[in-house]
N, C-alpha and C positions, 0 to 999 in steps of 0.2 A: 712426676713428683706429686706426692700425696697432698701437700698443701694446695697445689694448683687444682687438684681434683676437688678438694673441699671448697675452694673459692668458687669454682664453677657451680657446684651444687648449691651454695648459698645464693649466688646470683640468679639461679633458676627457680628458687622456692616460691610457691604460691599458696602456702598453707593457711594463711590468715586473710580471710576475705575482706575484712574491714581495712587492713593495711594495704592489700593489693589495690583496692579501689582508690584509696586516698593517694598513695604514692604515684599511681598512674594518672589520676586527675590533676595532681599538681604538675606533673610533667607535660600535660597538654595545656593547662591554663597558664602556667608559668608566672613568674614575677616580671613586671614591666622591664626591669633592668636587665633581665636575662631572656628577653623574648626571642632573640636570635640563637640561643643555645639549644642544643639537643640534649634534653635531660636524660640521665641514666634511668631513673624511675623504676629501679629494681632493688632487690636486697643488696646491701653493700658488704662485700667481703672484707676481712681483715687484711692488713698488708704490713710489710716491714722486713726485718732481718730474720731468716729462718733459724739462725743461731742465737736469737735474742735471749737475754737473761731478764729483761723487763717486758712485761705485758701491760699495756695501757688500756684500761677498760672504760669505755664511755657508756652513755645511756642508749642512744639510738641516732641514726642519721638525721640531720636537719633537712627540712623539706626543700630548701633552696640552696643547701650546702652539699652534703654528701649525696643526697638524693638527686642532685643535679650533676655533680661531677663524677660520682661513682667511686670516690675514695674517702675513707673516714676522715672527719674533721677537715675537709678540704672545700674551699670556696666560701667560707663564712668567717665571721669575726671570732667565733670560738676557736676555730682552727688557726686563725692568724695568731691568737694569743698563745695557744698550745705549742705550735711548731716554732715560734720564736723562742720559747723557753727550751724546747728540746734542742734547738740549735745551740743556744747558749751553753747547755749542759753537755754538748758533744754527742747527742743521740741522733741529730738530723744534719744532713749535708748542707742544708740551706734554711733560712729562717721563714720561708713562705711555702705554702702549699695551695696552689691555684687550680690545677687540674691534673689528671692522671699522667699526662705526658710532660710534666714540667721538669723532670729530671731529679726530683727529690728522692733521696735514699735515706733509709734509717739504719743506724748502727747500734746493734745490741738492744733493739727495741722492736716491738710489734704492737700495732694499734688496732683495736677491735671494739666491739660494742655488745652489750647484753641483748639488744634487739636490733635486727639488721635492716628493718624497713622504717621509713619515716612515719611516725604516728601522728594523728590529728592532735593539735595542741601540745605536741611533744610529750604525750602521756600514753605510753603503751599500757594495755590491760594485762592483768596477771596471766590469763591464758596465752596471750601473745608472747609474753616473757618466757613462759614454760615451753611453748612451741619452739622457741629459738635456743633453748638450753642445750640440746644435743650438739649444736654447732660449736658452742664455746667449749664443751667438753672435748670434742674431737680436736679442736684447734689446740687446746692446751696439751693434749696427748702428742700432737705432732710438733710441739715446741718443747722438747725435753730439757732445754737449758734454762727455762724460766725459773727464777729464784724469787721474784717479787712481782706482785700485781698492783699496779697503781690504779686505785678505784676513784674515778672522777665523779664524785657526787654520791649521795646516799643510795640511789637506785642501783648504781654499779656496785657499791659495797654489799648490798643485800644479794645481788646476783653472784658476786664473788664468794660470799659465805655459802650460798647454796651449792656453788660449784665445788668448793672444798669439801663440803659434806658428801656430795654425790661421788667424789673421786677418792674418798677415803682419808681425807685430811682431818686431823684432830685439832679443833679450835679451843681456845681458852674458855673456861666457864667461871664466872659469867662472861658472856661475849661483850667486848668493849663497844661502847656506842660510837657511831660515826662521828668524826671530827677531823678538822684539817690537821694533818701531821701525825695522826694516830697510826701506830704500827701494831698489827695483830700477828704474832707469830703463829705458825701452823705446823704441827708435827706431821711429817709425811707430805708436805706440800709447800708451795711458795708462800712467803709472808704477804700479808695484805697491807698496803700503804695507802692511807686515805688523803684525798685532796678535795677541796671544793671544786665544783665543776666550772670550767672556764666559759660559762654562759655570759651573755651580755649583761644579764641581770646581776651577776656577781662581779664582773670586771668593771662595769660602768659605775657601780656603787662603791667600789673599793673593798668589797668583801673579800675578793681575791685580787691581790696585786702581783705584778711580775716577780717581785722579791719573794713573796709567799710561795709562788709556784717554783721558783728557783730552789728555795729551801727544801720543799718536799721532794723535788727531784734529787737533791743531794742526799736526803734521807734514803730514798729508794736506791741510789747508787751504793750507799753504805751497806744496805741490806744485801744487795747483789754481791758485794765484795766480802761479805761475811764479817763486817765490823759493827753490825747493829742487830737488834732483835730480829729473829727469824732467819738470820743468815745461815 
């Protein structure tokens, strides 16, 4: 299966020296709460339903979340918030994502990120973003059913805009600014649906609430079903 081949290639990538050093050091030093865990400490592949119509695009793995568990948005509070919403919206088989073997299945959704390695301070550099770009292009090509890309945060939105331009999509001019609930129709490609990132900084302060994420997932489903802009 071509998606499995791509996932294996992602997991084996060592292109960015700074990210390789950081992700592996975190995996050795660990956080006290996870001292008995064996960290993944590699690039994290996307996962989900190969027939997905919704592509969920994050920034990068968290050092002690996906970099520990090996699955996007898994094992941290951002993931707890996201998967609870995906479950409420019918995209996830269960409301939690704890580790790769916990039985979670996604329906009509695929979760991935613009950068596949955990970056220091959660801030990848532009060259690192660009080095990862071929992975997301190939991933999208292998997910032909995708009709909407849910961009979690401004970094993901910028990456999705680049992705659309690189794959022949025609974006509106002027390009809409990132904002929660913004929908950007794309000629020749999936629509972009924007959401604040489910980071603790956003969810603990109330900048992103469960109801807000529910609303944006409903918008995304409308796009997928062809009843909203970009469908």
